[in-house]
C-alpha positions as CSV (number, residue, x, y, z in Angstrom):
1,X,-62.5,183.8,-68.6
2,X,-59.6,185.0,-66.9
3,X,-56.3,184.7,-68.8
4,X,-52.6,183.9,-67.3
5,X,-51.5,187.4,-68.8
6,X,-54.2,189.1,-66.8
7,X,-53.9,187.0,-63.5
8,X,-50.0,188.0,-64.0
9,X,-50.4,191.4,-64.5
10,X,-52.8,192.0,-61.6
11,X,-50.3,190.2,-59.2
12,X,-47.5,192.5,-60.4
13,X,-49.5,195.4,-59.7
14,X,-50.5,194.4,-56.5
15,X,-46.6,193.4,-55.4
16,X,-45.7,196.7,-56.8
17,X,-46.9,199.3,-54.2
18,X,-44.1,200.2,-52.0
19,X,-45.7,198.8,-48.6
20,X,-46.4,195.4,-50.2
21,X,-43.1,195.1,-51.8
22,X,-41.5,195.7,-48.5
23,X,-43.2,192.7,-47.2
24,X,-41.8,190.6,-50.1
25,X,-38.6,192.0,-50.2
26,X,-36.9,189.0,-48.3
27,X,-35.7,191.2,-45.3
28,X,-38.5,189.8,-43.0
29,X,-38.7,186.4,-41.3
30,X,-42.4,185.1,-42.6
31,X,-45.0,183.0,-40.9
32,X,-47.5,181.9,-43.4
33,X,-50.9,180.5,-41.8
34,X,-49.2,179.8,-38.5
35,X,-51.1,179.2,-35.4
36,X,-51.4,181.6,-32.4
37,X,-52.6,179.8,-29.1
38,X,-54.3,181.8,-26.4
39,X,-56.3,180.8,-23.6
40,X,-59.7,181.7,-23.0
41,X,-60.3,183.0,-19.3
42,X,-63.7,182.6,-19.2
43,X,-63.7,179.1,-20.0
44,X,-60.2,177.9,-19.6
45,X,-60.2,176.6,-23.2
46,X,-57.3,176.9,-25.7
47,X,-58.3,178.9,-28.9
48,X,-56.3,178.6,-32.0
49,X,-56.1,181.7,-34.6
50,X,-54.5,181.6,-37.7
51,X,-53.6,184.9,-39.6
52,X,-52.5,184.9,-43.1
53,X,-49.2,186.2,-42.9
54,X,-47.2,187.2,-40.0
55,X,-43.5,188.9,-40.6
56,X,-40.8,189.6,-38.1
57,X,-37.9,191.7,-38.4
58,X,-35.9,192.1,-35.2
59,X,-38.5,193.0,-32.3
60,X,-41.2,194.2,-34.9
61,X,-44.2,192.2,-36.1
62,X,-46.3,192.8,-38.9
63,X,-49.5,191.0,-39.4
64,X,-51.7,190.9,-42.4
65,X,-54.7,189.1,-43.5
66,X,-55.7,188.7,-46.9
67,X,-59.5,189.3,-48.1
68,X,-61.6,188.7,-51.2
69,X,-64.8,189.8,-50.1
70,X,-66.4,193.2,-49.4
71,X,-64.9,195.1,-46.6
72,X,-66.7,194.7,-43.3
73,X,-65.5,195.8,-39.8
74,X,-65.0,192.2,-38.8
75,X,-62.2,192.1,-40.9
76,X,-60.4,194.7,-39.0
77,X,-61.6,193.2,-35.8
78,X,-60.1,189.9,-36.5
79,X,-56.8,191.6,-37.4
80,X,-56.9,193.2,-34.0
81,X,-57.4,190.0,-32.3
82,X,-54.2,188.7,-33.8
83,X,-52.5,191.8,-32.8
84,X,-53.6,191.7,-29.1
85,X,-52.7,187.9,-29.0
86,X,-49.0,189.0,-30.6
87,X,-48.5,191.6,-28.0
88,X,-50.0,188.9,-25.1
89,X,-46.8,186.8,-26.3
90,X,-44.3,189.9,-25.5
91,X,-44.0,191.7,-28.9
92,X,-44.7,195.4,-28.2
93,X,-44.2,196.7,-31.9
94,X,-47.1,195.0,-33.6
95,X,-48.6,196.3,-36.9
96,X,-51.9,194.9,-38.7
97,X,-53.5,195.3,-42.1
98,X,-56.2,193.9,-44.1
99,X,-55.1,193.5,-47.5
100,X,-58.3,193.2,-50.1
101,X,-57.2,191.7,-53.0
102,X,-59.7,192.3,-55.7
103,X,-59.2,196.3,-55.2
104,X,-55.8,196.1,-54.1
105,X,-56.6,198.1,-50.9
106,X,-54.1,197.9,-47.9
107,X,-56.1,199.1,-44.8
108,X,-54.1,199.7,-41.7
109,X,-55.6,198.4,-38.4
110,X,-54.7,199.9,-34.7
111,X,-55.5,198.8,-31.5
112,X,-57.9,200.6,-29.6
């Protein structure tokens, strides 16, 4: 059984890293689970994507997807798709990350 104290301690440690602390500093405009719409050019259908967290400061965006599973390349590819969609929306400065909650790893994602 996991106690409240254990969970609280884990969360405090997760939020203490400098990068993550900045994300929760209050200086970002935050969009949690907001839908990004795009058009599939091959089918003409509208595609909905929903990143876990998008943060905006001026013209700069950061997109983060939280995972509580074993890392796979698919997680990074998912964030790359979010980043690509945000660039298509006109944002030229977009960073992306996968944050693995259990082992508290924040993996930077780049567009290729």
